C-alpha positions in Angstrom: -0.2 0.0 -0.1 1.6 3.3 -1.0 1.8 6.4 1.1 -1.0 9.3 0.4 1.8 12.0 1.1 3.5 10.6 -2.0 1.2 11.8 -4.4 1.4 15.1 -6.2 -1.3 17.8 -5.1 -4.2 17.7 -7.6 -3.0 20.8 -9.1 0.5 19.6 -9.7 -0.7 15.9 -10.9 -0.4 17.3 -14.7 2.3 19.1 -16.3 1.2 22.6 -17.4 -1.8 23.1 -15.0 -3.0 25.9 -13.5 -1.7 26.9 -9.5 -4.7 26.0 -7.2 -6.3 29.7 -6.4 -9.4 30.5 -4.5 -12.7 30.4 -6.3 -12.5 33.9 -7.0 -10.3 36.9 -6.5 -12.9 38.9 -4.8 -11.5 40.2 -1.3 -15.1 42.3 -0.4 -13.6 45.7 -0.9 -16.0 46.3 -4.3 -15.6 49.4 -5.7 -15.7 50.8 -9.7 -16.3 54.1 -8.6 -13.9 55.8 -10.7 -13.4 53.4 -13.3 -14.2 49.9 -14.7 -11.9 48.2 -12.5 -12.4 47.0 -9.1 -10.1 48.7 -6.4 -10.5 45.6 -4.4 -9.7 42.6 -6.6 -8.4 44.2 -10.0 -11.1 42.6 -12.0 -13.0 44.5 -14.8 -16.8 44.9 -14.4 -17.3 42.4 -17.4 -14.9 39.7 -15.7 -16.8 40.0 -12.1 -20.0 39.8 -13.9 -19.4 37.0 -16.2 -16.7 35.3 -13.8 -19.3 32.3 -13.0 -19.5 31.5 -16.8 -15.8 31.6 -17.4 -13.6 29.2 -18.3 -10.7 27.8 -16.3 -8.2 29.4 -18.6 -10.1 32.8 -19.2 -9.9 33.0 -15.0 -6.1 32.0 -15.1 -5.5 34.8 -17.4 -7.3 37.3 -15.5 -5.4 35.8 -12.1 -2.3 36.4 -13.9 -2.9 39.8 -14.9 -4.4 40.9 -11.6 -1.5 39.4 -9.7 1.2 41.2 -11.9 -0.6 44.1 -11.2 -0.6 43.8 -7.3 -4.3 42.6 -6.7 -5.9 41.4 -5.0 -5.7 44.1 -2.3 -7.4 44.2 1.0 -8.2 47.4 2.9 -7.1 49.9 0.4 
């Protein structure tokens, strides 16, 4: 019987898979008062509205962009 600790994490099981992320970048600091980008998570209004219907690949592209831009932000 093998040790379950020897198995790779699900996100690391196959090469090229996306890293594990929370279900959404939302940090409950929602504000698009001055432009179309949320000051809390960094997503556009369209990305927030369409998040639940986006593919995993689309979500990963958004995650990569917002992380590179310094989002998600808490208490800013």
